[in-house]
N, C-alpha and C positions, 0 to 999 in steps of 0.2 A: 565061549562063556566060561566053561570049566577051566580052561587054561588061565583065564584072568583071575579066577578065584584062587587057584593054586599059587599064582605069583604073589597075590596079596597076603595069603597065609604065610608064605615063606618069609616075606619081608617083615611081617609083624612078629614072627618068632625070633628073627634076628635082633630086632629092637629089644624085645623082652630079655633075651640072653645077655645083650650088652649092658643093659641097665642093671641087671642083677650082679654082673661082675664088678661094675663100678662101685656099687654100694658095699659090696663085700670087701673090696680093697680099702675103702675109706674107713671101715670099722676096724680093720687090722692095724692101720697106721695110727688111729686114735688111741687104741689100747697100748701101742708101743710108746707113743709120746707120753701117755699117762704114767707108764712104768718108768720112763726116764726122768720125769719131773718129780716123782715121789721122793727120792733120796735128797734132792736139792731142797725141797720144801722142809723136810725134816731137819736138815742141817740149819736152815735159816731160823727155824723155830727154836732150835737148841742154842744158837749163838746169837746174841743181840747185835744189831748193826752198829757200826762205829758212829759215834756222835749222838746215839739215841739217849734219852733221859735215863739215868741210872747207870750208864756205862762209864768206864774210866775216861772216855774222851768227851764227856758232856759238859765240862767246865767252860764257861764263857769268858773270853778275854775282855778285860775292862781296864780303863785307866783310873787311877785313884789319886787322892790328895789327902794329906793329913790336916786335921782341924787344928788351927792355930789360935793362940790367945793374943789378942791385940787390944790396944786402947783406942776407943772411938768416942768422939765428941757427940753428944746427943743433940739432935736438931732436926730441921726440916729443910728440904731442898726445893727451890722454886726457880723460875726464870723471870728475868726482868730486863729493863733497858736503862742505860745511863742517860742522865739529863744534866744540862748546865745548871749551875747554882743560880745564875741570872742569865736571861736570854731576851733579846729584843731585836726587832727589825727597825732600823732607822728609816723614818718617813718624814717628809717636810709637812708643816702645817699650812704653808702658803705656797703658791706657785712662784716660780722664778727660774732664772738662768744661773747655772753653776759657774762661779768664777774661781773657786779654789777648792782643792781637796787636800785636807790636812793629815792624811794617814797613808800608810802602805798596807796592802792586803796581807793579812796574817800577822800584823804587828800588834803588840800589846800597847794599849793606850791607857792613860790615867783618867780618872773621873774629872770632868770639866774641861778636858782638852777639846779644841775645835776639830770637828770632823769634816763639815761641809760649810762653805760660805757662798752665798748667792750675790748676784749683782745688786748693789744697794743705792745706785744713783737716784732713782725715782723716789725711793722711800726717804732718803736723806733730804731731798728737796722738799718733800711734804712735811718732814719734821721741822725744817727751818721756817717754813711758812707758818706752821702751827705755833712755833716758838715766838714768832713776831706777833701774831694775833694775841698770844697769851700776854706778852709784854704790854701791848696797847690796852687790852682789857684791864690789866692790873693798874695802869696809870689812870684810866677813867674811873675805876672803882675808888682809888684813893682821893681823887678830886671830888667825886660825888659825896664821899663821907665827910670831907672837909666842908663842902658847901652846905650839906645837911646840918652839920653842927652849928654853923653860923646862921642858919635859917634862910639861906638863899635857894634851897633845893627841897623839893617835896620828897616824901618817903617813897612814893611810887618810882620816881626817877632813880633813887638810890637802890631800890630793890632790882630794877632792871639792870643797873650797872653790875650788881653782884651776880645776877643770873648770867649775864654775858661773860663775866670772868670765869664762872664755873664751866660754861660751855667751851671756852677757849682752853681751859685747863684739861678738860676731857679729850679734846681734839689733839692736844699735845701728847697726852699719855697714850692715846691710840696710835699715833704716828710712831712714837718711840717703841711701842710693843711690836708693831709691824716690822720695824727695823731690827728688833732683837730676834724675831722669828727667822730672819734671813741668815742666821748663824746657828748651826746645829752643833751642840756639844755632847760629849759622851756622858750619859746619865750615871755610869758606874765604870770602874776599872775592869778591863777585860781584853779579849783578843778580837779584832775585827776580822770579818770573813772576806768574801769576794764581792767587790762592788759591782753594781749593775749600771753605773752611769760614768760619764767622762766630763772633763771640763768643757764648758760650752753647751752642754745639754740643757734643754728647757724641760723642767719637770713640773708636774702638777701636784697639788696637795694630796697627800696620801700615797704617793708612788714609792715603791720599794727602792732603797738606795744601797744599803749594806746591812748585814747582821752583826751584832756584837754579843759575844759569849764570855761569861765568867766561868772557867772550868776548874777552878781550885777553891773549894772542894767541888766534887760532883755529887749529884743526887742519883739514887737508884730506886726506881719504882717497880714493885712486884706484888703479886697476889698470893695469898695462902687461904686454905679452907677456913670457914668460920669456926670449926670445932677447936682450932688452936688459939682462939681469941684470948683465953685466960692465960696462955703461956707467952704472950707477946707484950712488951712494954717498951716505952721510950728509953733509949740508952742501951738496949740489948745488943750484944756483939753479934757480928755476922762475918762471913768470909765470901769473897767474890772471886770467881775465875772467869776468864774470857778466852775465846778461841784465838785471839791475836797473841795472847801470852799463855800458852797451854801449860807451862811448867811453873807458873807463878800464882800466888794467892794474895789478894789484897784485902786488908782489914777495914771494916767499917762498923757503923752502929746505927740503930734505928733512930730516926729523927722525928717522925710523926706517923700517926695511925689515923686513917680516914674514919671519922665516926659513922659514916654511912656504909652499910654492907651492900654489896652489889646483889640485887635480887635475882639477876639472871643466873649467875654461877654460885651464889651464896659464898662469895669470897670477900676477904678483907684486903684493902689496898694499903700497902705500907710504903713509906718513903724513908730511905736510909741515906747517910752521908759517907763518902769515901774520900780520903785525902788523895790529891793529885799534884803533888809539889813539882814533879818533873814534867808534868803535862804530857804524860805518855798515853793516858786514857782520853778518849774523846766522846762527846755526847752522841747518842744514837747507837752505841755499840751494844751488842747482845751480851747479857751477863747471866751467869749461873750463880744463884745466891744460896748460901747455906746458912740458915738462921740457927744459931746455937741456943739451945734451951738450958743446958747445964754443963758442968765440967765433964772432962773425959772420964770414962769408966772402963773397967776391964771387961772385955767381951770375947766371945769366940766367933770366928768368921770362916766361911767356906767360899770357894769360887762360885760365881753366879751360874756357871754352866752345870753345876751339880744339882740344881733345883729342878723339880718337875711340877709345874703348876697344874692343879686339878680344880677347876672352878675358882673359888676364892681361897683355897687351901694350897699349901706348898709341901711337897714331899721330896725325899731323897733316899738313896740306897746307902746303907752303912755296911761295911764289910766286917763280919764277925766269924772267926774260925773258918775262913775260906768260903763263907756263904753270904749272900746278899740279904740284908734285912731292911725292909721298907719302913720308913719312919715319916711321920707327920711332924713338921717343925714349925716353930714360930719365928718369923723374921723381923728384923729391925731396920737399921740404917744400911744404905748401900754406899760404898765408896771405893773407887779405883778397882772395879771388878770384883770386890769382895762384898759379901752379904753377912750382916750380923745375925747370929742365931740366938734367939732369946730362950728357947727351950727345946730339948730333945737331944742335944749333943754336949759333949765336954771336950776340952783340949786333949789332943792325942788320938781321938777317934779317926778312923779311916773312912772316907766317903768316896763314892764313885763319881767321876767327872766326865767320863765318856763311855758309851756302850749301854746306857740305861734302857734304851728301847728294846734290847734283847733280854732284859732281866725280868724275873718275877720274884716274889718274896720267897726266900729260902733256896734260891738257885745257887749252884756251885759256881764260883768265879775263880778266874785265874788272872793275876795282875800282869798286865803287859808291860815289859821292861821298855823304858824310853831309850831310843838309840842315841848314844852319845855322839857329839859332832866330831868328825875326823878331819885330819889335815891332808891326807893323801889317799890315793885310790886303793892302796894295799890295805890300809886300815879299814876302809869301807867294805872291801871284799871279805876281810876276816870277820867283820861284824855280821855281814849277811850270811856267811857260811855257818857261823855258830848260832844263828837265830833259830828259835823253835819253829816247827811247821805252822803253828797257829799265828805266830808273829809275822812270818813271811807271807802268810795268806795261802799256803799249800796244805791241804788236809791229807790224812792218810788215805782216804778214799780216792783222792785225785792221784796220789802216787801209785796206788794199785791200778788205777785205770791207765796210767801211763805205761806201766810194765806190761800190761796185757796186750 
């Protein structure tokens, strides 16, 4: 028993001795690490890190543009659709079999020209029958009048003869009208579209045959907010651009203004007229309409990418003495990627067009030089070699890290 107690005591003493040595060594290493880190921390406190605010390397690289003075026509931009000046789908009023088609698809036809002719054999026979009955009734009426004058015929018989003549006349007119309906003529001059029937087809009354369009001039229907009602009048000029002709502008004028304001969108529906002498424009095309309110005026404009929308307001950064100045501006018309500035800037000011997300009011900025296009690899290499670290995307800290 005593031997066991002795063994346990020796083992416990060894554990205590080992634990004390471990904690003693850890304390010495901690003091050594603290003494080594102290000089470094003092150096970091004495010298600001590269790129920190207030240091020489804190300038933010941005792209800029100079505010220009331009002439802009004052107006409103809207979207609309082109419509034919006159448009109709040709449909027969009576049923029949087509015997003749008097046009070619896509051809221009004159007003009154025959487009479709139906088989008229039955209707002509009915017309001849009605004409014969009309002649007989007319002869009976003349004899009745003569006999009534001489006193050989009663007034009732004369009245019956007159009634029969009128009935025969009505039947003749009806047969002639039915025969006329079997020939369809162009109601106005225009261009016929694609027909949906062929010779020999039996068509019913009201069936679509072909469309007829008058496309010179063309109409343009578009909508504008009701707040501009006082600024719109018949005869007002406008400009139209289309995706099919991106580099061309077509002139037009306001033709009519719908007196009813759309209650859903509180918009005014306007119809304008556009000349289409060469028939280049077609109905149904999407159009961008610029309604001109007044003559052109001198304005200042900036690129659209320089604006920073905040709620309903627009802001931008102006570069003054190497620092960014945040300004609230009023904008006007937009045209070809440029925005008219109504207040806040003057011609010659410099505004930031790229890099605004990194800026704050009063921040130091550095204008990034745009790389000029080169024709060979040597020029490109020279340009890359002479570029600043910020322009090439390599910071001094990265270079220092590469050397270490």
